[in-house]
Backbone as numpy.savetxt, mean C-alpha at the origin, in Angstrom:
# Nx Ny Nz CAx CAy CAz Cx Cy Cz
-3.52 -16.15 10.60 -3.71 -14.94 10.59 -4.54 -14.47 9.35
-6.10 -13.61 9.89 -6.78 -13.44 9.31 -7.03 -12.48 8.46
-7.46 -12.28 7.02 -7.25 -11.41 6.31 -8.53 -10.80 5.63
-8.87 -9.36 5.47 -9.98 -8.99 4.16 -9.36 -8.25 3.27
-9.94 -8.04 2.42 -9.68 -7.19 1.26 -11.42 -6.54 0.83
-10.70 -4.93 0.62 -11.86 -4.25 0.58 -12.27 -3.89 -0.94
-13.75 -4.11 -1.46 -13.63 -4.21 -2.92 -14.73 -3.54 -3.20
-14.24 -2.40 -4.29 -14.63 -1.14 -4.65 -15.44 -1.02 -6.39
-16.20 -0.60 -6.54 -16.32 -0.34 -7.97 -15.08 0.49 -8.58
-14.63 -0.72 -9.63 -13.35 0.31 -10.63 -11.68 -0.59 -10.00
-11.48 -1.17 -8.66 -10.25 -1.60 -8.79 -10.43 -2.69 -9.68
-9.15 -3.35 -9.67 -8.97 -4.40 -10.70 -7.47 -5.02 -10.34
-7.40 -4.43 -9.01 -6.26 -5.59 -8.19 -6.67 -6.70 -7.48
-8.13 -6.47 -7.56 -8.67 -7.29 -5.97 -8.35 -8.60 -6.19
-8.31 -9.49 -7.19 -7.79 -11.53 -7.44 -6.62 -10.76 -7.15
-5.43 -10.32 -8.08 -4.33 -10.45 -7.77 -4.02 -10.72 -6.00
-4.55 -9.23 -5.33 -3.64 -9.41 -3.93 -5.00 -10.55 -2.83
-5.86 -11.40 -3.54 -6.70 -12.43 -2.84 -6.19 -13.39 -3.10
-5.35 -13.30 -4.58 -4.20 -15.01 -4.62 -3.03 -14.40 -3.78
-2.62 -13.43 -3.87 -1.31 -13.19 -3.19 -1.39 -14.27 -1.57
-2.73 -13.58 -0.97 -2.50 -13.22 0.42 -3.15 -15.38 0.92
-3.84 -15.22 -0.03 -4.10 -16.81 -0.52 -3.25 -18.12 -0.18
-2.30 -17.36 -1.23 -1.23 -18.43 -1.29 -0.26 -18.29 -0.37
0.23 -17.20 0.26 1.18 -17.00 1.49 0.87 -17.15 2.68
-0.50 -17.19 2.73 -1.22 -17.42 4.07 -1.61 -18.66 4.44
-2.14 -19.11 3.27 -3.15 -20.33 3.27 -4.17 -20.67 3.65
-5.35 -19.10 3.32 -6.17 -19.26 3.89 -7.10 -17.82 3.19
-7.74 -18.01 2.17 -8.35 -17.08 1.40 -8.69 -15.96 2.45
-9.00 -14.63 2.01 -9.32 -13.86 2.70 -11.15 -13.49 2.61
-11.32 -13.09 3.89 -12.82 -12.48 3.24 -12.83 -11.27 2.38
-14.10 -10.89 2.01 -13.98 -9.55 1.50 -15.25 -9.01 1.85
-15.14 -7.70 1.87 -15.95 -6.37 2.39 -16.27 -5.75 1.20
-17.73 -4.91 0.82 -17.95 -4.16 -0.28 -17.96 -3.13 0.65
-18.17 -2.02 -0.65 -18.31 -0.50 -0.10 -19.33 -0.31 0.83
-20.12 -0.67 0.27 -21.42 0.07 1.70 -21.40 -1.32 3.24
-20.73 -1.97 3.50 -20.52 -2.46 4.66 -20.26 -1.49 5.41
-20.92 -1.86 6.89 -20.46 -0.67 7.70 -19.69 -1.34 8.85
-19.56 -2.69 8.74 -18.43 -3.33 9.82 -18.31 -4.28 9.06
-16.76 -4.55 9.70 -15.35 -5.64 9.04 -15.57 -6.62 10.10
-15.36 -8.00 9.53 -15.24 -9.27 10.60 -14.02 -9.37 11.27
-13.91 -10.03 12.68 -12.93 -9.85 13.11 -11.62 -10.64 12.38
-10.61 -9.53 12.22 -9.28 -10.13 11.09 -8.33 -9.14 11.88
-7.50 -9.77 11.18 -5.84 -9.17 11.94 -5.33 -8.04 10.85
-5.68 -8.04 9.58 -4.90 -7.52 8.34 -5.82 -6.58 7.69
-6.28 -5.49 7.19 -6.79 -5.19 5.57 -5.83 -4.55 4.43
-6.50 -4.91 3.23 -5.90 -4.57 2.57 -7.09 -3.69 1.50
-6.27 -2.93 0.93 -6.98 -2.09 0.39 -6.19 -2.68 -1.49
-6.68 -2.64 -2.31 -5.64 -3.37 -3.58 -6.14 -1.46 -4.26
-5.51 -2.48 -5.58 -4.66 -1.18 -6.63 -5.85 -1.40 -7.63
-6.30 -0.31 -8.02 -6.90 0.12 -9.50 -8.00 1.45 -10.23
-8.86 1.62 -9.94 -9.04 2.80 -10.30 -10.72 2.93 -9.89
-10.44 3.16 -8.29 -11.82 3.40 -7.76 -12.83 4.68 -8.37
-13.88 3.89 -8.63 -15.27 5.19 -9.06 -14.57 6.55 -10.06
-13.88 5.45 -11.04 -13.14 5.87 -12.42 -11.90 7.22 -11.73
-11.68 6.70 -10.66 -10.67 7.71 -10.74 -11.30 9.61 -10.32
-12.61 9.62 -10.44 -13.14 11.01 -10.56 -12.70 11.49 -9.41
-12.74 12.62 -9.28 -12.58 13.90 -8.26 -11.66 13.75 -8.39
-10.47 13.45 -6.83 -9.62 13.13 -7.38 -9.20 10.95 -7.08
-8.65 10.63 -7.03 -7.68 9.70 -7.32 -8.12 9.34 -5.57
-9.21 8.11 -5.43 -9.67 7.75 -4.05 -10.80 8.35 -3.49
-11.06 9.80 -3.84 -11.52 10.75 -3.01 -12.99 10.36 -2.53
-13.10 9.71 -3.97 -14.75 8.98 -3.57 -14.97 8.04 -2.52
-14.13 6.89 -3.11 -14.12 5.79 -2.77 -13.68 5.81 -0.50
-12.69 6.79 -0.23 -12.59 7.65 1.03 -13.83 7.72 1.65
-14.36 7.74 1.24 -15.74 8.36 1.92 -16.73 7.71 1.99
-16.74 6.53 1.29 -17.85 4.96 1.47 -17.47 4.67 2.96
-18.93 3.79 3.47 -19.06 3.33 4.36 -18.22 2.30 5.18
-17.55 1.89 4.24 -16.78 0.62 4.19 -15.04 1.17 5.44
-14.84 2.16 4.11 -13.77 2.99 4.56 -13.67 3.48 6.72
-15.06 4.27 7.17 -15.18 4.17 8.31 -14.90 3.12 9.12
-15.24 2.10 7.86 -15.15 0.93 9.49 -13.64 0.18 9.27
-13.42 0.64 7.98 -11.60 0.34 8.22 -11.25 1.36 8.98
-11.68 2.80 9.05 -10.86 3.81 10.10 -10.93 3.23 11.56
-12.27 2.38 11.99 -12.39 2.06 13.44 -11.41 1.03 13.70
-11.65 -0.06 12.78 -10.96 -0.87 12.93 -9.03 -0.73 13.11
-8.64 0.29 12.15 -7.30 0.75 12.20 -6.80 1.46 13.64
-7.97 1.81 14.23 -7.72 2.72 15.69 -7.33 1.93 16.36
-8.08 0.25 16.57 -8.07 -0.38 17.50 -6.72 -1.17 17.13
-5.70 -0.76 16.02 -4.74 -1.80 16.12 -4.47 -2.74 15.11
-5.75 -2.61 14.26 -5.83 -3.94 13.37 -4.59 -3.18 12.09
-3.87 -4.35 11.28 -3.26 -3.88 10.44 -3.74 -3.49 8.96
-3.57 -2.61 8.50 -4.06 -1.91 7.32 -3.08 -1.73 6.27
-3.38 -2.42 5.10 -2.30 -1.58 4.07 -3.20 -1.43 2.58
-2.74 -0.39 2.19 -3.08 0.08 1.10 -1.86 0.28 -0.24
-2.70 -0.12 -1.32 -1.25 -0.29 -2.23 -1.95 0.40 -3.55
-1.13 1.77 -3.95 -1.22 1.85 -5.39 -2.56 2.43 -5.32
-3.94 2.49 -5.73 -5.31 3.49 -5.35 -5.68 3.38 -4.22
-5.53 2.03 -3.17 -5.65 1.59 -1.68 -4.62 3.01 -1.19
-3.01 2.65 -1.56 -2.43 4.29 -1.04 -3.41 5.63 -0.79
-3.65 5.51 -2.14 -4.72 7.49 -2.35 -5.67 6.76 -1.39
-6.98 6.23 -1.70 -7.51 6.24 -0.60 -7.13 6.22 0.69
-6.17 5.85 1.25 -5.89 6.03 2.77 -5.15 7.45 2.84
-5.28 7.95 2.17 -4.33 9.66 2.06 -5.83 10.45 1.67
-6.52 9.94 1.28 -7.73 11.04 1.05 -8.81 10.36 2.20
-8.39 9.47 3.03 -9.47 9.02 4.52 -8.85 9.84 5.29
-7.24 10.41 5.20 -6.57 11.05 6.31 -5.54 9.41 7.54
-5.61 8.62 6.93 -5.38 7.88 7.91 -3.96 7.54 7.64
-2.94 8.50 6.66 -2.10 8.41 6.41 -1.34 9.94 6.05
-0.68 10.45 6.31 0.02 11.93 6.03 0.11 11.98 4.79
-0.29 13.06 3.90 0.58 13.95 2.73 -0.50 13.55 1.48
-0.39 13.86 0.46 -0.87 13.58 -0.57 -0.01 13.26 -1.87
-1.12 12.18 -2.99 -0.11 11.60 -3.99 -1.25 12.63 -5.45
-0.18 13.24 -6.22 -0.53 14.24 -7.36 -0.38 13.45 -8.15
-0.76 13.90 -9.39 -0.27 13.69 -11.11 1.14 13.43 -11.00
1.76 12.02 -11.87 3.23 12.08 -11.98 3.93 13.19 -12.86
5.20 13.34 -12.41 5.91 14.31 -12.63 5.94 14.70 -14.29
5.74 13.35 -15.14 5.77 13.52 -16.72 4.57 13.44 -17.30
3.25 13.66 -16.55 2.35 13.71 -16.87 1.36 12.57 -17.70
1.94 11.58 -17.28 2.39 10.20 -18.28 1.94 8.86 -17.43
0.59 7.99 -17.82 1.00 6.79 -16.99 1.93 5.95 -16.96
2.65 5.30 -15.76 3.70 4.50 -15.87 3.40 3.42 -15.58
3.79 2.04 -16.28 3.79 0.90 -15.90 4.62 0.08 -16.20
5.79 0.14 -15.28 7.40 -0.97 -15.20 7.59 -1.31 -14.34
8.39 -2.15 -13.82 9.34 -2.68 -12.95 10.36 -1.33 -12.57
10.32 -1.04 -10.83 10.94 0.07 -10.39 12.49 -1.05 -9.02
12.54 -0.15 -9.07 13.68 -0.89 -7.71 13.93 -0.07 -6.45
12.84 -0.52 -5.33 13.42 0.05 -3.83 14.20 -0.08 -2.88
14.31 0.57 -2.29 15.11 0.23 -1.25 13.75 0.72 -0.04
14.08 -0.33 0.78 13.74 -0.76 2.38 14.03 0.09 3.32
13.85 1.75 3.30 14.81 2.41 4.12 14.18 1.95 5.91
12.73 1.30 6.06 12.73 1.12 7.54 12.22 -0.30 7.67
13.33 -1.52 8.12 12.81 -2.77 7.63 12.56 -3.54 10.10
12.35 -1.79 10.07 11.72 -2.34 11.97 10.32 -2.00 11.91
9.58 -2.79 10.95 8.13 -2.59 11.23 7.36 -3.82 10.76
6.16 -3.85 11.03 5.65 -5.18 11.21 5.40 -5.78 9.47
5.68 -5.08 8.70 5.12 -5.09 7.15 7.22 -5.36 6.86
7.86 -4.88 7.17 9.12 -5.20 6.78 10.32 -6.29 7.32
9.66 -6.24 8.40 10.46 -7.32 9.34 11.42 -8.36 8.70
11.23 -9.13 7.76 11.50 -10.06 7.03 12.58 -9.34 5.78
13.01 -8.12 6.08 13.75 -7.52 4.54 15.00 -6.70 5.77
16.21 -6.63 4.46 17.57 -6.38 5.51 17.26 -4.70 5.69
17.57 -3.94 6.37 17.43 -2.73 6.13 18.63 -1.99 4.92
18.20 -1.49 4.02 18.60 -0.64 2.76 18.80 -1.73 1.75
17.99 -3.02 1.87 18.07 -4.04 1.33 17.40 -3.50 -0.53
17.68 -3.66 -1.70 16.78 -2.83 -2.79 16.32 -4.56 -3.54
14.62 -4.24 -3.71 14.32 -5.03 -4.26 13.20 -4.40 -5.58
13.20 -5.51 -6.26 12.47 -5.15 -7.58 11.03 -5.51 -7.45
10.38 -4.36 -8.06 8.99 -4.38 -7.75 7.98 -3.65 -9.60
7.04 -3.93 -9.36 5.92 -2.96 -10.69 5.25 -2.12 -9.90
5.06 -0.96 -10.81 4.46 -0.07 -10.57 3.37 0.00 -11.79
2.50 0.76 -11.68 1.35 0.71 -12.60 0.20 2.05 -12.56
1.36 3.58 -12.82 -0.20 4.44 -11.96 0.43 5.48 -12.75
-0.75 6.52 -12.47 -1.01 7.50 -13.34 -0.83 9.04 -12.34
-0.98 8.80 -11.19 -0.82 9.69 -9.76 -0.22 9.00 -8.46
0.94 8.91 -8.98 1.94 8.45 -7.80 2.80 9.28 -6.98
2.34 11.17 -7.38 3.85 11.47 -7.12 3.30 12.27 -5.70
4.47 11.30 -4.91 3.53 11.71 -3.02 4.45 12.91 -2.92
3.76 13.79 -2.09 4.00 15.22 -1.78 3.43 15.60 -0.32
4.31 16.19 0.66 3.54 16.74 2.19 4.49 17.71 2.24
3.71 18.93 3.02 4.36 20.23 3.21 5.58 20.06 3.86
6.48 21.10 4.00 8.05 20.81 4.49 7.64 20.50 6.10
6.67 20.16 6.88 6.69 20.17 8.35 6.16 18.90 8.51
5.30 18.51 7.80 5.27 16.84 7.20 5.83 16.14 6.82
6.88 16.34 5.87 7.68 15.65 5.36 8.80 15.33 6.13
9.37 16.87 7.26 10.27 16.72 8.29 9.67 15.68 9.49
8.73 15.88 9.46 7.99 14.38 10.89 8.19 13.44 10.00
7.78 12.55 9.05 7.79 11.64 8.95 8.61 10.67 8.67
10.70 11.84 8.00 11.47 11.43 8.07 12.38 11.29 9.02
11.65 11.94 10.05 12.45 11.91 11.24 12.10 10.56 12.14
10.70 10.46 12.08 10.14 9.09 13.07 10.30 8.13 12.20
10.98 7.73 11.30 11.20 6.25 10.35 9.69 5.88 9.66
9.09 7.06 9.71 8.14 6.75 8.70 7.68 6.56 7.26
8.41 6.66 6.62 9.22 6.47 5.39 9.87 4.86 5.28
8.98 4.09 4.58 9.19 2.88 4.59 9.87 1.97 3.50
9.86 2.65 2.38 10.05 2.58 0.51 10.64 3.88 0.11
11.70 3.65 -0.59 12.17 4.58 -0.89 12.28 3.99 -2.79
11.81 4.48 -4.06 12.69 4.55 -5.50 13.92 4.54 -5.42
14.86 3.78 -5.88 16.24 3.02 -5.68 16.62 3.51 -7.08
17.99 3.60 -7.17 18.92 3.90 -8.08 18.68 4.28 -9.33
17.87 5.58 -9.03 17.24 6.41 -10.50 16.27 5.85 -10.51
15.04 5.50 -10.36 14.01 4.64 -10.91 12.96 5.16 -10.61
12.99 6.29 -9.68 11.73 7.04 -9.62 11.00 7.36 -10.75
9.67 6.55 -10.71 8.44 7.20 -11.65 7.83 7.94 -12.02
7.97 8.91 -10.71 6.79 9.66 -10.74 7.34 11.06 -10.18
8.49 11.74 -9.93 8.96 12.51 -9.02 8.57 12.75 -7.76
8.47 11.65 -6.86 7.77 11.58 -5.47 8.82 12.48 -4.90
8.06 13.15 -3.85 9.91 13.89 -2.99 10.09 12.86 -2.04
11.53 13.14 -1.95 12.87 11.76 -1.59 12.72 10.72 -2.08
12.29 10.69 -3.04 11.56 8.99 -3.69 11.26 8.14 -3.06
10.11 9.00 -2.01 9.11 8.18 -1.42 8.11 7.15 -2.25
8.21 6.24 -1.76 7.73 5.39 -2.17 6.04 4.61 -1.61
5.96 4.57 0.30 5.79 4.07 0.73 5.68 4.52 2.50
4.56 4.72 3.13 5.30 5.53 4.33 4.13 4.86 5.19
4.28 4.75 6.28 3.49 4.32 7.61 2.89 5.02 8.67
2.01 4.78 8.90 1.40 5.37 10.05 2.36 5.90 11.46
2.14 6.81 12.19 2.76 7.14 13.22 2.73 5.74 14.31
1.30 4.97 14.08 1.19 4.62 15.01 1.37 2.64 14.66
2.43 2.77 13.56 3.05 1.22 12.82 2.15 -0.14 12.28
1.13 0.73 12.41 -0.04 -0.24 11.47 -0.72 -0.17 10.50
-0.63 1.17 9.74 -1.56 1.41 8.40 0.19 1.88 7.26
-0.27 0.93 6.32 1.12 1.32 5.51 0.47 1.48 3.99
0.80 2.64 3.41 0.29 2.80 2.04 1.77 2.79 0.88
1.76 2.02 0.41 3.02 1.67 -1.32 2.29 2.18 -2.48
3.24 2.70 -3.35 2.45 3.16 -4.77 2.48 1.73 -5.56
4.05 0.84 -5.61 4.52 -0.25 -5.94 3.28 -1.27 -5.46
3.37 -2.32 -6.37 2.71 -3.75 -6.15 3.52 -4.94 -5.77
3.25 -5.01 -4.84 4.59 -6.16 -4.60 3.74 -7.84 -4.37
2.25 -7.87 -4.79 1.25 -8.52 -4.80 1.77 -9.53 -6.32
2.22 -8.72 -6.64 2.39 -8.81 -8.47 4.46 -9.75 -9.31
4.90 -10.16 -7.27 6.15 -10.54 -7.63 6.33 -11.17 -6.11
5.24 -12.43 -6.25 5.61 -13.31 -4.88 5.87 -14.51 -5.58
5.98 -15.05 -6.95 6.55 -16.54 -6.86 7.26 -16.16 -8.45
7.60 -17.53 -8.66 8.69 -17.11 -9.89 7.96 -17.22 -11.50
6.66 -17.52 -11.22 6.00 -17.77 -12.46 5.95 -15.96 -12.49
5.92 -15.22 -11.82 5.98 -13.72 -11.49 7.18 -13.12 -12.48
8.36 -14.21 -12.24 9.68 -13.28 -12.84 10.57 -12.86 -11.24
10.03 -13.53 -9.96 11.06 -13.15 -9.06 10.00 -13.10 -7.99
10.53 -13.02 -6.44 9.78 -13.06 -5.25 10.07 -12.23 -4.20
10.49 -10.88 -4.97 11.03 -10.05 -3.58 9.76 -8.95 -3.30
8.42 -9.64 -3.50 7.03 -8.81 -2.62 7.01 -10.04 -1.78
7.11 -10.81 -2.17 6.87 -12.07 -0.97 6.91 -11.58 0.12
8.18 -11.09 1.07 8.75 -11.33 2.34 7.62 -10.24 3.15
7.14 -9.28 2.13 6.23 -7.90 2.72 5.09 -9.02 3.18
4.58 -9.67 2.15 3.43 -10.20 3.22 3.36 -11.48 4.04
4.95 -11.96 4.45 5.37 -12.49 5.22 5.56 -11.93 6.27
6.37 -11.13 6.28 6.16 -10.40 7.61 4.60 -9.80 8.30
4.15 -9.38 7.07 2.95 -8.67 8.06 1.75 -10.29 8.15
1.94 -11.06 7.66 1.07 -12.17 8.27 1.96 -12.96 9.08
3.04 -12.90 9.63 3.62 -13.54 10.41 4.15 -14.88 9.96
4.80 -14.75 9.13 5.40 -15.88 8.70 7.17 -15.70 8.44
7.78 -16.60 9.06 9.41 -16.45 9.01 9.84 -16.29 7.47
10.91 -15.59 7.83 11.41 -15.69 6.48 12.46 -17.23 5.79
């Protein structure tokens, strides 16, 4: 399975993501730059975390309007799997590929720590190697991770199983409504999440709780 990683000025988790994809798939992903208008024939596109364009305007707002994101949207419309982590999640929201918005953390402070996540929907291409309701560990590092959606949108995503991950056991670090940590598109091929599964995939990281996400989407058996 071929993957691509989107590179943007200010992102700082691209190497972590490239390392995770390479280690688990056995094949280094291709990389695409902000000005690229086409993306090679791949099965998965990942937008990693960081602070694209210094988080000016709104987090992800500038990145979402770069030529490469139009190409990502075109690929997503064709059914290609797309995943955005942290700033990547913010970019997907700003690009209109996922519903809702990410606001400043409730405490108005940057948070960098480990949280616990509940796998709210294990019936997706990204979570099929987890068990329904499974509690996993995962690190977070963000200043604007407070997920919000209006009542109608919230009712829709909750009712249609689009909430994939929730902060569990009182570890919500940002005030996200309904403890939402990650959501998926109605079509099921675009995932956005605030925590960083790429930083918990091997024992050197202190655990492998994030590994099953990559194994799921990359088609690896549990």
